[in-house]
N, C-alpha and C positions, 0 to 999 in steps of 0.2 A: 493092964493090957500087955500081953507078951509079944505080939506081933502085929504089924499094921497091914500085912498081906493076908487076904482071906476071901472067902466066898460063902454066901448064905442064900438059901432059897426058902420061901414060905408060901403056902397055898391055904386059902380058907374059903369055904362055901357058906354063904349067908343069903337067905331069901332068894333062892334060885339064881344067885350070882356067885361067880368064882373070881377071886382076886389072887394074882400071882405076883410076887415081889422077889427079885433077885438083886443082890448087892454084891459088887466085886470091889475089893479095896487093895491098894498097893501103897507102899511107903512113898511119901511125897513131903517136900519141905513145907508146903502150905496146905491149907484146906481147900480142896477142889471137889465139888460135888456136882455131878451131871445126872440129870433125871431124864429118862426116856419113858414117856407114857402115851397112851392113846389120846387122840385130840379131845375126847369128851372128858378126860380126867386131867388135862394139862393145867387146869386152874389150881390143882393141888401141889404143883411143883414147888412153890415157895414154902408151903407147909411142910413138905417132905424134907426139903433142904434144912429148915429150921430144926426139925426133929433130930436129924443126924448131927448137925453142928452143935446141938446141945449136949451130945454124948461124946464127941471127939474134938480134938483141937487141930489135928493135921492129918494129911493123907489124901489120896485121890480115890474118890468113890464114884462108881458107876451104878446107878440104880435103874432097874428095868421094871416097869409096872405093866401088867396086862389085866384086862378086865373082860369078863364074858357074862353077859346077861341072858340067861336061858328062859326067863319068864316073859310073858306077854304084857304084864302090867306096865302102865305108863307109855305104851306104844300105840301109835296110830298109823294105820296104812291109808295112804291117800292114792287114789287112782285117777289120772287125768282122762276122763271118759271122752271129752271133746277131742283131745289129741288123738286118742285111740280111733275114734270114728274117722278122723281125717286120714290117719294112716290106712285104715281099711278101705276108705273110698279111693285113695291114690293107688294102693296095691291092686285093687279090682280093676281100675282104669288101666294100669300097666299090663295086667294080665289080659285084658280085652284087646289092647293094641298089639300085644305080642303073641296072641293065641296060646297063652300058657294057662294051665289049670289054675282057677282062682279060688280053690278051696283053702280058705284061711282058718286055721285053728286058733283057739284062744291062747294056747301055749305059745304060738308064734308071736302073737301080739305082746304077751307078757315078757318076752325077751327084750323088748325095746326099753332101754334103761330110763328114759325120761318119763315113762308112763306111770310107774309105781315108785313110791318112796315111803320109807319107814321113818316116821318122826318120833323121836324119843323125847318125852317130857323131861324138863329139867327139875321136876319135883323129885325129892328124895336125895338131893345132893348132900345134904347134911348127914344122911345115913351113911353115905360112902365115906365121908370125912372121919367117921368114928373109927 
C-alpha cells in the first residue's frame, strides 16, 4: 500500500436491488472504522468492519452503505381500514358542524401516515450478506 488516504465508490445491481458503498480513508495511528448504513442493514456493521480490518492494520475509515430495493417481492402493504373509517367519520362530522364541503377523496385519506405501512420481510438477508 502506497498511501493511507483515499476514496472509493462501488455500485452493484442484483435482483432489482441497488447497493452503493463508499469508503473514505485517511492516515491514522490506530485502526478506526466507522460504518453508516440504513437501519435495515445495520446488522452487517460488524461483518463490514471485520472485512476491512482483515485487509488493513491502521487508518481511519468511513464506510457509507446505501441500499435501494426496487422490487415488490417480500413486501406487504398493510392498510388500517378501521382507523380510516374513524378518520372519515370524524372528518364528515367536522364538515357538518362547520358547514364545509365534506367531499373526501381516497387520496386525502392515503396521506395520513398511520393508515398505510409497508412491511419488508426479513427473508433474503443472507442474500444481502453475499
